[in-house]
C-alpha positions in Angstrom: -34.5 -22.0 -19.0 -33.0 -18.8 -20.3 -34.1 -16.8 -17.2 -32.3 -19.3 -14.9 -29.1 -18.8 -16.9 -29.4 -15.0 -16.8 -30.0 -15.1 -13.0 -27.1 -17.4 -12.5 -24.8 -15.1 -14.5 -26.1 -12.0 -12.6 -25.6 -13.8 -9.3 -22.0 -14.8 -10.2 -21.1 -11.3 -11.3 -22.6 -9.8 -8.1 -20.6 -12.3 -6.0 -17.4 -11.5 -7.9 -18.0 -7.8 -7.5 -18.4 -8.1 -3.8 -15.1 -10.0 -3.6 -13.3 -7.5 -5.7 -14.8 -4.4 -3.9 -13.4 -5.3 -0.5 -13.6 -2.3 1.7 -10.8 -0.8 3.6 -11.0 2.0 6.2 -7.5 2.2 7.4 -4.5 0.2 8.6 -4.1 -1.8 11.8 -5.8 0.1 14.6 -6.1 3.3 12.6 -9.1 4.4 10.6 -9.2 7.3 8.1 -11.0 10.2 9.6 -9.5 9.8 13.1 -8.3 12.9 15.0 -4.7 13.2 16.2 -5.8 12.2 19.7 -7.5 9.1 18.3 -4.4 8.1 16.3 -2.3 8.4 19.5 -4.8 6.3 21.4 -3.4 3.2 19.7 -1.0 3.2 22.6 0.6 -0.1 21.8 2.3 1.6 18.9 3.6 4.7 20.7 5.3 6.9 21.3 4.2 9.3 18.5 6.2 12.2 17.3 5.2 15.3 15.4 6.4 15.5 11.8 7.2 19.1 10.9 7.2 18.7 7.2 3.6 17.3 6.9 2.2 18.5 10.2 1.3 14.9 10.9 2.5 12.2 13.3 4.8 9.3 13.1 5.6 6.2 15.2 8.7 4.0 14.9 6.7 1.2 16.6 4.2 0.3 13.8 3.8 -3.2 12.6 3.6 -4.6 9.0 3.0 -8.3 8.9 5.1 -9.0 12.1 7.9 -6.6 11.3 8.4 -3.4 13.3 8.3 -0.3 11.0 7.7 3.4 10.9 4.2 4.6 10.1 3.3 8.2 9.3 0.0 9.9 9.5 -1.1 12.9 7.5 -4.1 15.0 8.5 -6.4 17.4 6.6 -8.9 19.5 8.4 -7.8 17.8 11.6 -8.7 14.4 10.4 -6.5 11.5 9.2 -6.4 11.4 5.4 -3.3 9.3 4.7 -1.4 6.4 6.4 2.1 5.8 5.1 3.8 2.5 6.1 7.6 2.6 5.6 8.7 -0.7 4.3 12.2 0.3 3.1 14.7 3.1 3.5 17.9 1.7 2.0 20.6 2.2 -0.7 20.6 -1.6 -1.5 18.5 -2.6 -4.6 17.8 -6.1 -3.3 16.4 -4.8 0.0 14.1 -2.5 -2.0 13.0 -5.5 -4.2 12.4 -7.6 -1.1 10.3 -4.8 0.5 8.2 -4.2 -2.6 7.6 -7.9 -2.8 6.2 -7.8 0.7 3.9 -5.0 -0.4 2.8 -6.9 -3.5 2.0 -10.0 -1.5 -0.1 -8.0 0.9 -2.0 -6.2 -1.9 -2.5 -9.5 -3.8 -3.8 -11.3 -0.7 -6.1 -8.4 0.5 -7.3 -7.1 -2.8 -6.6 -9.5 -5.6 -5.0 -8.9 -9.0 -2.5 -6.0 -9.1 -0.8 -3.7 -11.6 2.9 -2.9 -11.5 3.9 0.4 -13.1 0.7 0.3 -15.1 1.1 -3.3 -16.3 -1.5 -5.9 -15.3 0.1 -8.8 -13.5 -1.5 -12.2 -13.9 -3.1 -13.5 -10.7 -0.7 -16.4 -10.8 2.5 -14.4 -11.3 5.3 -16.1 -9.4 7.4 -14.4 -6.7 10.5 -14.8 -8.9 8.8 -13.2 -11.9 7.5 -10.3 -9.8 10.9 -9.7 -8.3 12.6 -9.8 -11.7 10.1 -7.1 -13.0 10.4 -5.0 -9.8 14.2 -5.3 -9.9 14.3 -4.1 -13.5 12.0 -1.2 -12.8 13.9 -0.1 -9.6 17.3 -0.4 -11.3 16.0 1.7 -14.2 15.1 4.6 -11.9 17.6 7.4 -12.6 20.3 7.6 -9.9 20.7 11.4 -10.3 17.1 12.5 -9.7 14.1 11.5 -7.7 11.8 9.1 -9.5 9.3 6.3 -8.6 7.0 3.5 -9.8 3.9 2.2 -8.2 1.7 -0.8 -7.8 -1.8 -1.3 -6.6 -4.9 -3.4 -6.8 -6.8 -3.6 -10.1 -10.2 -3.5 -8.3 -10.2 -0.4 -6.2 -11.3 -1.1 -2.6 -14.3 0.7 -1.2 -13.5 3.5 1.3 -9.9 4.2 0.6 -7.2 4.3 -2.1 -4.4 1.7 -1.4 -1.1 1.5 -3.3 2.6 1.0 -2.9 5.4 3.2 -4.2 9.1 2.6 -4.8 11.1 5.9 -4.8 14.7 6.4 -5.6 16.4 9.4 -4.2 19.9 10.3 -5.4 21.1 11.0 -1.9 19.4 8.4 0.3 18.6 5.5 -2.0 15.4 3.5 -2.2 12.2 4.0 -0.3 9.2 1.6 -0.4 5.9 2.8 1.1 2.5 1.3 1.4 -0.3 4.0 1.4 -3.9 4.0 2.6 -5.6 7.3 1.8 -8.9 9.0 1.4 -9.9 8.5 -2.2 
């Protein structure tokens, strides 16, 4: 009888681990490790422009959950190492909160339980509770210098690091990004 119990527990743990260790290789039609030419071959999202600061590429025709958005691509050794989805570039706090909520919902749906600024969020955290916490954190970012907070999945996905960041810039306001990068 004891062996059956142990096998059942082991099976349950293995199943849960597989669910939590969901793999991710990129975002939309892009896969980490692609060349510049391969990134550009996702033609439905073009045109692509060179980004002088990073040496990467960017498109203004990306898509995040049905919303047109900028997506940037960073390369290392001629291979895609980071995808940056621009969810917000605004001075308005409520727009930033709405954007980070979209990122949180995506992370929660795709990867399960999340952490917000290092604090574990309950799996059943309400949208209102999340927004109140995010609003408090964003409003507390100093207005006179660059600062940020992040959120991401508790169980790290296989194949890539995935997280969202909320930045506050004294000149331009709030930025919310979703990142997929080589671990």
